[in-house]
C-alpha positions in Angstrom: 64.0 -71.6 70.2 66.9 -71.1 67.8 65.5 -70.4 64.2 66.1 -72.8 61.4 66.9 -69.4 59.1 69.8 -67.4 59.5 71.4 -64.7 57.3 75.0 -63.9 56.2 76.0 -60.6 54.6 78.4 -61.0 51.4 78.8 -57.1 50.8 75.6 -55.7 49.7 74.1 -59.3 49.1 71.8 -60.8 51.6 72.3 -64.7 51.7 69.3 -66.0 53.5 70.0 -69.8 54.8 67.7 -72.4 55.9 69.1 -75.4 58.5 66.2 -77.6 59.3 67.2 -81.2 58.7 66.3 -83.6 57.0 64.9 -82.1 54.0 64.5 -78.3 54.9 60.5 -78.9 55.2 58.5 -75.5 55.0 57.2 -75.8 58.8 56.2 -72.7 60.7 59.3 -72.0 62.1 60.7 -71.9 58.4 58.2 -70.0 57.2 58.5 -67.4 59.9 62.2 -67.1 59.3 62.1 -66.6 55.9 59.4 -64.0 56.1 61.5 -62.1 58.9 64.7 -62.5 56.6 62.9 -61.0 53.8 61.5 -58.1 55.5 65.0 -57.6 57.0 66.7 -57.7 53.5 64.2 -55.0 52.1 64.1 -52.9 55.0 68.0 -52.7 54.8 69.0 -49.7 52.3 72.5 -51.3 52.2 71.2 -54.7 50.8 70.9 -54.6 46.9 69.5 -58.3 46.7 68.9 -61.5 48.2 69.8 -65.2 47.8 67.4 -68.0 49.5 69.9 -71.3 49.9 69.4 -74.2 52.1 72.2 -76.2 54.0 72.0 -80.0 54.0 71.4 -82.3 51.2 68.4 -80.5 49.8 66.6 -76.9 48.8 63.0 -77.1 50.3 61.7 -80.7 49.6 58.0 -79.5 50.5 55.7 -78.8 53.2 56.2 -80.1 56.8 53.8 -83.5 56.7 53.9 -83.3 60.8 51.7 -80.1 60.4 49.1 -82.2 58.1 45.8 -81.8 59.8 46.6 -79.4 62.2 45.3 -75.7 62.4 47.4 -73.5 60.0 50.1 -71.3 61.6 50.7 -67.9 59.9 52.4 -67.0 57.6 51.0 -69.4 55.2 52.9 -70.6 52.4 50.8 -68.6 49.7 51.1 -65.4 51.9 55.1 -66.0 52.0 55.4 -66.7 48.4 53.8 -63.6 47.4 55.9 -61.7 49.9 58.9 -62.9 48.3 57.7 -62.2 44.7 56.7 -58.4 45.9 60.1 -57.8 47.0 61.3 -54.7 45.7 65.0 -55.9 45.6 65.8 -59.0 43.5 65.6 -62.3 45.2 67.8 -65.4 43.9 66.5 -69.1 44.6 69.9 -71.2 44.8 68.7 -74.9 44.0 70.5 -78.1 45.3 68.6 -81.4 45.7 64.9 -81.3 45.1 62.8 -78.3 45.1 59.4 -80.5 45.5 56.1 -79.1 46.2 55.9 -75.7 48.2 59.7 -75.8 47.8 59.5 -75.5 44.1 56.6 -72.9 44.8 59.1 -70.6 46.6 61.8 -71.1 44.1 59.2 -69.6 41.5 58.2 -66.8 43.9 61.6 -65.9 43.7 62.6 -63.6 40.9 65.5 -65.4 39.5 66.5 -69.2 39.9 70.0 -71.1 39.6 70.4 -74.7 40.1 73.0 -77.3 40.0 72.7 -79.8 37.4 71.9 -82.8 39.7 68.8 -80.9 41.0 65.3 -81.8 40.6 62.2 -79.6 40.5 58.3 -80.8 41.0 55.1 -80.2 42.4 54.2 -84.0 43.4 50.8 -82.5 45.5 48.5 -84.1 43.0 49.8 -87.8 44.4 48.2 -86.7 47.8 45.0 -85.7 45.8 45.8 -82.1 46.0 47.3 -79.1 43.8 50.1 -76.8 44.4 48.2 -73.9 46.3 50.7 -71.6 46.8 50.4 -70.1 43.2 52.1 -73.2 41.6 49.3 -73.5 39.4 49.2 -70.2 37.9 53.2 -69.2 38.1 54.3 -72.5 36.5 52.5 -72.3 33.0 53.5 -68.4 33.3 57.1 -69.3 33.7 57.5 -72.7 31.6 54.3 -72.9 29.2 51.2 -75.0 29.4 52.5 -78.5 28.4 55.3 -78.5 30.8 52.8 -77.4 33.7 50.7 -80.0 33.1 53.2 -82.3 33.4 54.5 -80.8 36.5 51.1 -80.4 38.1 48.6 -83.1 36.9 50.9 -86.0 36.8 53.5 -85.1 39.9 56.6 -86.4 38.4 59.8 -84.5 38.7 62.2 -83.0 36.0 65.9 -82.4 35.8 67.5 -79.1 36.0 68.4 -79.1 32.7 65.0 -79.5 31.6 63.8 -77.0 33.9 66.5 -74.8 32.3 65.5 -75.4 28.9 61.7 -74.8 29.7 62.7 -71.4 31.2 61.9 -72.7 34.7 65.4 -71.9 36.1 67.9 -69.2 34.7 70.8 -71.0 34.6 73.2 -74.1 36.4 75.6 -73.6 38.8 78.7 -75.9 39.6 77.6 -78.6 41.7 80.5 -77.8 44.2 80.0 -73.7 43.7 76.1 -73.1 44.3 76.5 -70.4 47.0 79.3 -68.4 45.1 77.7 -68.9 41.8 74.2 -67.6 43.2 76.1 -64.6 44.8 77.7 -63.8 41.5 74.1 -63.9 39.8 72.8 -61.6 42.2 75.1 -59.2 41.8 74.9 -59.2 38.0 71.0 -58.5 38.5 70.6 -56.6 41.5 70.4 -53.5 39.6 68.2 -54.9 36.8 64.6 -53.1 36.8 61.8 -54.1 36.1 62.2 -56.9 38.5 60.9 -60.2 36.7 58.0 -61.5 38.5 56.1 -64.7 37.5 52.3 -63.3 38.4 53.3 -60.2 35.9 53.8 -62.7 32.8 51.2 -63.7 30.4 50.7 -67.3 28.9 49.0 -68.0 25.8 45.9 -71.0 25.7 47.3 -74.1 24.4 44.4 -76.0 23.7 46.2 -78.8 21.7 48.3 -79.2 24.3 45.6 -79.7 26.9 43.5 -82.1 24.8 47.0 -84.4 23.6 47.8 -84.7 27.5 44.4 -85.6 28.5 44.1 -87.9 26.0 47.4 -89.7 26.7 46.5 -89.5 30.3 43.2 -90.9 30.4 44.2 -94.3 31.8 46.3 -93.1 34.3 44.0 -90.5 35.7 41.0 -92.6 35.5 38.8 -92.2 38.9 40.9 -89.8 40.5 39.6 -86.1 40.8 42.8 -84.2 41.4 44.2 -84.3 38.1 41.5 -82.8 36.6 41.6 -80.1 39.2 45.2 -79.4 38.4 44.6 -79.2 34.5 41.7 -76.7 35.2 43.7 -74.5 37.1 46.3 -74.3 34.6 43.9 -73.8 31.8 42.8 -71.0 34.2 46.0 -69.3 34.0 45.7 -69.0 30.3 42.2 -67.1 30.2 42.1 -65.1 33.5 44.3 -62.5 35.4 46.6 -63.9 38.1 44.7 -62.7 41.0 41.1 -64.6 39.5 43.6 -67.8 38.7 44.9 -67.5 42.3 41.3 -67.2 43.7 40.3 -70.4 41.7 43.3 -72.4 42.8 42.7 -71.8 46.3 39.0 -72.6 45.7 40.1 -75.9 44.1 42.6 -76.8 46.7 40.2 -76.6 49.5 37.6 -78.7 47.6 40.1 -81.4 47.3 41.6 -80.8 50.9 38.1 -81.8 52.1 37.4 -84.5 49.9 37.5 -88.3 50.5 40.3 -88.9 47.7 42.7 -86.6 49.1 42.2 -87.9 52.7 42.3 -91.6 51.1 45.8 -90.5 49.4 47.3 -88.7 52.5 46.3 -91.6 54.9 48.2 -93.9 52.6 51.1 -91.7 52.4 51.3 -91.9 56.0 50.3 -95.6 56.3 53.2 -96.5 54.2 55.6 -95.0 56.5 54.1 -96.5 59.7 54.1 -99.8 58.1 57.8 -99.8 58.1 57.4 -99.9 61.9 57.7 -103.1 64.2 55.6 -102.6 67.3 57.7 -104.9 69.6 61.2 -104.3 68.3 63.4 -101.5 69.2 63.8 -99.2 66.4 67.6 -99.0 66.9 68.0 -102.6 67.3 71.5 -103.8 65.7 70.8 -105.5 62.0 72.4 -108.4 60.6 74.9 -107.7 57.9 73.9 -108.8 54.4 76.5 -108.7 52.0 75.7 -111.5 49.8 72.1 -113.1 49.0 71.1 -116.5 47.9 67.9 -117.3 45.7 67.2 -121.1 45.1 65.0 -120.9 42.0 65.7 -119.4 38.8 62.1 -119.4 37.5 59.9 -116.1 37.1 59.5 -115.6 40.8 63.3 -116.8 41.7 64.8 -114.5 39.0 62.6 -111.5 39.6 63.7 -111.6 43.5 67.5 -111.7 42.3 66.9 -108.6 40.1 65.8 -106.7 43.0 69.1 -107.2 45.0 71.1 -107.1 42.0 69.6 -103.5 41.0 70.3 -102.4 44.4 73.8 -103.4 44.2 73.9 -106.4 46.2 75.5 -109.7 44.8 73.5 -112.8 44.1 74.3 -116.5 44.0 71.2 -118.3 42.3 70.9 -122.1 42.3 69.1 -124.3 40.0 68.9 -127.9 39.8 69.3 -128.4 35.9 71.3 -126.4 33.7 68.8 -125.7 31.2 66.1 -124.1 33.8 69.5 -121.7 35.0 70.2 -120.8 31.9 67.0 -120.3 31.0 66.0 -118.0 34.1 69.5 -115.7 33.7 69.1 -115.3 30.1 65.4 -114.0 30.8 66.8 -111.8 33.7 69.1 -110.4 30.9 66.6 -109.8 28.5 64.6 -108.0 31.1 67.2 -105.6 32.3 68.2 -105.0 28.5 64.6 -104.1 27.8 64.6 -101.5 30.6 67.8 -100.0 29.3 65.9 -99.9 26.0 63.2 -97.6 27.6 66.3 -95.4 29.0 65.5 -96.2 32.9 68.8 -98.0 32.6 72.4 -97.5 31.3 74.1 -100.3 29.3 76.8 -100.2 31.7 74.5 -100.7 35.0 72.8 -103.7 33.0 76.5 -105.2 32.6 77.2 -104.4 36.3 73.9 -106.1 37.7 74.6 -109.2 35.5 78.2 -109.2 36.7 76.9 -109.3 40.5 75.0 -112.6 39.7 76.8 -115.9 40.4 74.4 -118.8 38.8 75.3 -122.3 40.0 74.0 -125.9 40.2 76.1 -126.5 43.7 73.6 -126.1 46.4 76.6 -125.7 48.8 77.4 -122.4 47.1 74.9 -120.9 49.3 77.3 -121.2 52.4 78.6 -117.7 51.5 75.1 -116.2 51.7 74.1 -114.0 54.3 70.3 -114.2 53.7 68.9 -117.0 51.5 65.3 -116.9 49.9 63.8 -120.2 48.7 61.5 -119.6 45.4 60.3 -122.9 44.4 56.8 -123.9 43.8 54.2 -123.9 46.6 54.9 -127.5 48.1 55.1 -128.1 51.7 57.1 -131.0 51.3 59.6 -129.9 48.9 59.9 -126.5 51.1 60.6 -128.4 54.0 63.4 -130.5 52.1 64.9 -127.5 51.1 65.3 -125.7 54.7 66.2 -129.4 55.8 69.1 -129.2 53.4 69.7 -125.1 54.1 70.2 -125.9 57.7 73.2 -128.1 57.3 74.5 -125.7 54.8 73.8 -122.1 55.5 76.7 -120.1 58.0 75.3 -119.1 61.7 73.3 -116.2 61.5 72.4 -116.2 58.0 68.6 -115.3 57.6 66.7 -118.3 55.7 63.8 -116.7 54.1 60.7 -118.7 52.2 58.8 -117.1 49.1 55.9 -118.6 50.0 52.2 -116.9 49.4 50.1 -119.3 52.0 52.2 -121.9 53.5 53.2 -122.1 57.3 56.4 -120.3 58.1 56.3 -122.2 61.5 56.1 -125.8 59.9 59.2 -124.5 57.6 61.2 -123.3 60.3 60.5 -126.3 62.4 62.8 -128.6 60.3 65.7 -126.7 60.8 67.6 -126.0 63.9 67.3 -122.4 63.9 63.8 -121.3 63.6 64.7 -117.6 65.0 66.5 -117.3 61.7 63.6 -118.4 59.7 61.3 -115.6 57.9 58.9 -115.2 55.3 59.6 -112.9 52.4 56.4 -113.0 50.0 57.2 -111.2 47.0 54.6 -110.3 44.5 54.8 -111.3 40.7 56.5 -109.7 38.8 58.8 -109.6 41.7 61.1 -107.2 39.9 58.3 -104.8 39.4 55.4 -105.2 42.2 56.6 -103.0 45.3 54.9 -104.8 48.0 56.9 -107.5 50.1 54.7 -109.2 53.1 57.4 -110.2 55.5 55.9 -112.8 57.4 57.0 -113.3 61.0 57.1 -117.2 62.7 56.3 -117.5 66.1 60.3 -117.8 66.8 61.6 -115.4 64.2 64.0 -113.2 65.9 63.3 -109.3 66.1 66.9 -108.6 64.6 65.8 -110.8 61.7 62.5 -109.1 61.0 64.4 -105.7 61.5 66.8 -106.4 59.1 64.6 -107.8 56.3 62.3 -104.5 56.8 65.2 -102.6 56.5 66.5 -104.6 53.6 63.4 -104.1 51.8 63.5 -100.3 51.8 67.0 -100.8 50.3 65.4 -102.7 47.4 62.8 -100.2 47.1 59.9 -102.2 48.3 57.1 -101.0 50.7 57.2 -104.0 53.3 54.4 -105.0 55.8 54.7 -107.1 58.8 52.2 -110.4 58.4 51.6 -113.1 61.2 51.5 -116.5 60.1 47.9 -117.7 59.0 46.9 -119.1 55.5 47.5 -116.4 53.0 49.0 -114.3 55.0 47.0 -110.7 54.8 46.4 -110.0 51.1 45.8 -113.6 49.7 43.5 -114.5 52.9 41.4 -111.3 52.0 41.5 -112.2 48.3 39.8 -115.8 49.0 36.5 -114.6 50.3 36.0 -112.3 47.2 36.7 -115.2 44.8 34.6 -117.7 46.7 31.8 -115.2 46.5 32.4 -114.1 43.0 31.8 -117.5 42.1 28.9 -118.5 43.9 27.5 -115.4 42.2 28.1 -116.7 38.9 25.7 -119.7 39.9 22.9 -117.3 41.1 22.7 -115.5 38.1 25.6 -112.9 37.6 28.1 -113.2 34.6 31.9 -113.0 34.6 31.5 -109.5 32.6 29.0 -108.3 35.2 30.9 -109.1 38.3 34.1 -107.7 36.5 32.5 -104.6 35.4 31.6 -103.5 39.3 35.2 -104.0 39.9 36.7 -102.0 37.5 33.8 -99.0 37.7 35.3 -99.5 41.5 38.8 -98.4 40.3 40.4 -101.9 40.3 42.9 -102.4 37.4 40.7 -106.0 36.6 37.7 -108.0 38.0 38.3 -111.4 39.8 37.3 -113.5 36.6 39.8 -110.9 34.5 42.4 -111.8 37.0 41.9 -115.5 37.2 42.5 -115.4 33.0 45.5 -113.2 33.4 47.0 -115.7 36.3 45.8 -118.9 34.8 42.9 -120.5 35.4 44.7 -124.0 35.8 47.1 -122.5 38.8 46.1 -125.1 41.8 44.1 -127.4 39.4 44.5 -131.1 40.3 45.0 -131.7 36.5 42.6 -134.5 36.4 40.1 -133.5 33.2 37.6 -136.0 34.4 37.4 -134.7 38.2 35.1 -131.7 37.8 33.6 -130.1 40.7 33.5 -126.5 40.1 33.5 -124.0 37.4 37.2 -123.7 37.2 37.8 -127.7 36.9 35.1 -127.5 34.2 37.3 -124.5 32.2 40.6 -126.2 33.2 39.2 -129.7 31.7 38.8 -128.1 28.1 42.2 -126.2 28.4 40.3 -122.5 29.0 43.7 -122.0 31.2 43.0 -118.1 30.4 44.9 -115.8 28.0 47.7 -118.1 27.7 45.2 -120.4 25.7 42.9 -117.5 24.2 40.2 -119.0 26.3 39.3 -118.9 30.1 36.3 -117.1 32.0 36.8 -115.2 28.5 37.5 -115.6 24.6 40.6 -113.8 23.4 41.7 -113.1 20.2 45.2 -112.7 18.8 45.9 -109.3 20.7 44.1 -110.9 23.8 41.1 -108.7 23.7 38.5 -110.3 25.7 35.4 -111.3 24.7 32.1 -112.7 26.2 31.8 -116.4 25.9 29.0 -118.6 24.9 30.8 -121.7 26.1 31.2 -120.2 29.9 27.6 -119.2 29.6 26.6 -123.0 28.8 29.1 -124.3 31.7 27.9 -122.1 34.1 24.2 -122.9 33.2 25.1 -126.6 33.3 26.2 -126.2 37.1 23.4 -124.1 37.9 21.1 -127.1 36.6 23.1 -129.5 38.5 22.8 -127.8 41.5 19.3 -126.9 41.3 19.3 -123.2 41.3 17.2 -121.0 39.5 19.1 -117.8 38.1 18.2 -114.4 39.4 18.8 -111.1 39.0 21.9 -109.8 40.7 22.5 -106.2 41.6 25.8 -104.0 41.7 24.9 -103.5 45.3 24.8 -107.2 46.2 27.9 -107.8 44.3 29.6 -104.9 46.3 28.6 -106.4 49.7 29.5 -110.0 48.9 33.0 -109.4 47.3 34.3 -106.2 48.6 32.4 -106.1 52.2 33.9 -109.4 52.7 37.3 -108.6 52.3 36.9 -105.9 55.4 35.3 -108.4 57.4 38.4 -110.9 56.8 40.7 -107.7 57.4 39.0 -107.2 60.7 39.4 -110.9 61.8 43.2 -110.5 60.7 43.5 -107.7 62.9 41.3 -109.2 65.9 43.7 -112.8 65.6 47.2 -110.3 65.5 47.9 -111.4 62.5 48.7 -107.7 61.2 49.9 -104.9 63.2 47.6 -102.3 62.3 44.5 -101.7 59.9 46.8 -99.2 57.7 49.2 -102.0 57.2 46.2 -103.8 55.6 45.6 -101.1 53.2 49.1 -100.9 52.2 49.1 -104.4 50.9 46.2 -104.0 49.1 47.3 -100.6 47.5 50.8 -102.1 46.3 49.9 -105.6 46.1 46.4 -105.8 44.6 45.7 -102.4 42.7 43.3 -101.3 44.7 42.7 -97.8 43.8 44.4 -95.5 45.9 42.2 -92.7 46.0 39.8 -95.3 47.9 42.9 -95.3 50.8 42.9 -99.4 51.0 40.1 -101.8 52.1 39.9 -100.7 55.8 40.2 -97.0 55.2 37.1 -97.3 52.3 34.9 -99.3 54.9 35.2 -96.2 57.3 34.6 -93.8 54.7 31.8 -95.9 53.1 30.4 -96.1 56.8 31.0 -99.2 59.1 27.4 -99.5 60.0 26.6 -99.5 56.3 29.5 -102.3 55.8 28.0 -104.5 58.7 24.4 -104.3 57.5 25.1 -105.4 54.1 27.3 -108.3 55.7 24.2 -109.3 57.6 21.8 -108.8 54.9 23.3 -111.7 52.7 23.9 -113.7 56.1 27.8 -113.5 56.7 28.7 -113.7 60.4 30.4 -110.5 61.3 33.7 -110.2 62.7 33.2 -108.7 66.4 35.7 -105.8 65.9 33.9 -104.7 62.7 30.4 -105.1 64.7 31.7 -103.1 67.7 33.4 -100.3 65.6 30.4 -99.6 63.6 27.8 -99.4 66.8 30.1 -97.2 69.0 31.1 -94.9 65.9 34.8 -95.9 66.3 37.4 -96.8 64.1 39.4 -100.1 62.8 42.8 -100.1 64.2 
C-alpha cells in the first residue's frame, strides 16, 4: 500500500506531508509514515529542519475513529509525539483547518507552530469521556498557561489561531494562501537556533485561583461527569511535578477513563449519532430532491423556531399565518431571537439582516406553491391537520415534500387525505425548535425513499441530529416518556412526593424530574379546560390555575425568580386523591422510583424495536440524549440498561408487576444485547 505520508525537499528543509482524506486522521499508516519521515530527516546530514503539513482541507483533525476498540498498533501516538519533540533538528508544524485531539498534540510536540488565521486548535477528548493522552495535559499548560489548558482540556472547546497566538500556543500566523512557503521560511529562520525549544522542558507555575474559579464557573456543566475532573487533575499535576511524572499520571488517568462506563457511553453516542443518519433500506446514493425554498405553516413558537433553522442555513422561507397580528408577532419574535444571539456575539448584525431578508411572511396560503418542502406547525388536532393537508394537496407543486411537525399523531392518517402520500413525512422538531438538536423524521407507510433521504440530509444542513421513527403514537421519544409520567403520578398516590421523585431523576443526571418538567412545559397542556371535571391530580392543579411556572404555581410554588419550593396545597390535593381512591400512603424507595420510571422506559424502547418503529437501539439512545436531556455519560436508556444489567432491569420490572418485552427478556436470559 502507498503510504499517506510523503516528503519533499526544499534545499535543506524537509517538508513532511500527510495526504489521508478526509481529515488526515492519525491512523496507523499515518503514524508509521510520520515516524519514518522524522527518522529520515534526523539521519540525513544535509537536512537542517523539518516542516509537517497536511494536504486537503485540514491539519490532523484527531485520532482515526475506525481504530477505536481495536488492539493498538505501533507506533502509538504518545511515542510518536515524544519522538518528534526529541528530534535533534527543529520541527515546524504548519496548521490549517483544525488541529484537534491528537492533531493538536502532534503540533505541540513540534518545536514551532505556524497557522493560517482561519485555523482552530483544540483537544475535544473530554467529550468522549477521555483526556488528551499523548502528553496534551502536560504540554498545553507549559506552553499556554494553566487557565487556557483547563479550557482546552476539561471543556474541550476549540480556540482560534489568533487566540492561540496570543496565548503562546502558536508562534506566528501565515497567509491563508501561503502556509507552506511561510512555514519553510520560518524553518529557515530557526534551523540554526539552539537550544531547540521543547514544551516538555518548560516549567509552569501553579495557579490555584485559576483552577478554583474554573471549577466554580463550570460546576453545573461538569455535574455527573468524570472526565473533566481527570483533565483538571492532570493540568494541576503539570504544575507540581516533573514532566515524566506528569506523563505517568496522565497515562494512568487516561486508562482509568478509557476502561470506565462513562467513556464507553460517550463513545457509544459518538458512533450512534453517525449511525442514526443511515436509512437501512434506502440506498446511500439515492438522488435527493432539490430544496431551494421551505414553507412553514404557523408563525407561533414552533413555526418561528423551525423557520429560523432554515434561514440560519441560508435557505429562504415562506411563512404563512391566518391573521396579520399573529404573523407580525411571530416574525417579531424571530427577529428578537436573532438579535439576542447577535448581542451574545454568536452572529454578526449583517447575518441577522440576511436571515430576516430571506423570510417571506404572508397571509396567502397560495404562496406555498413556490416551496419544495412545506412543514405544517399548527396545534395538535387531527382534523385541523387533515384540513391543511387537503388544502396543500391542491396548492403544492408536484414533487414538493409535505411534512407535519406533529408530536404524536398518525402520519399515515394525515397522508391519506392527499393524492400523494409518498410525498408526506413527519418532521418532529423539539422545543425550542431553533435550539434543540433532535429531529424525529417519521416515515409513513407510503413515504418515498428519496423523500426520507432528502429530509435526513437536510437535517444535517440545518445542524440537527435526525433519527428515523415509524408511525406509532408519540413516535420514539414521547412514547417512551408516557410510562415514566404515568408511573410517576401513580407513585404520588402511593406515598411519594413530587420533590422525592424529581430528586431521584436529577441525581441520575437528568436536567429535571417529571414534575419539574411538567411545571416548565405547562400543567395545562392537554387539559380539557373544564374546572368541574377533576379526574386526576393534574386536572385538580389545572382547575386551580396551578399551570406551572407561568402562573407561579404547579406541582411546586414559585417565587418572583421562578425558584421552586414544596407546596402545602399540592400535598393536600394528593392526600385528597389518596382518600378518594382508598390508598394508604407507604414509604417509596429510590430503587422503586428508578424501576418504575426508568426501567419502564427501557421496556417501552424494547417494544418499539420489536415493532420496527426504530431502526436500532442506538437510535433510541440518540433521541433521548438530544431530545430529552438524558445524561450523555449514561449513553441513553438502552445503553444504560445494558450497563446496568438487563437481568436486573427485567427483575425490577417483574417485581412491580410490569409485563416485560419479549426481546428484553430474551437478551437478559442469553446475555445478549438489545439491537
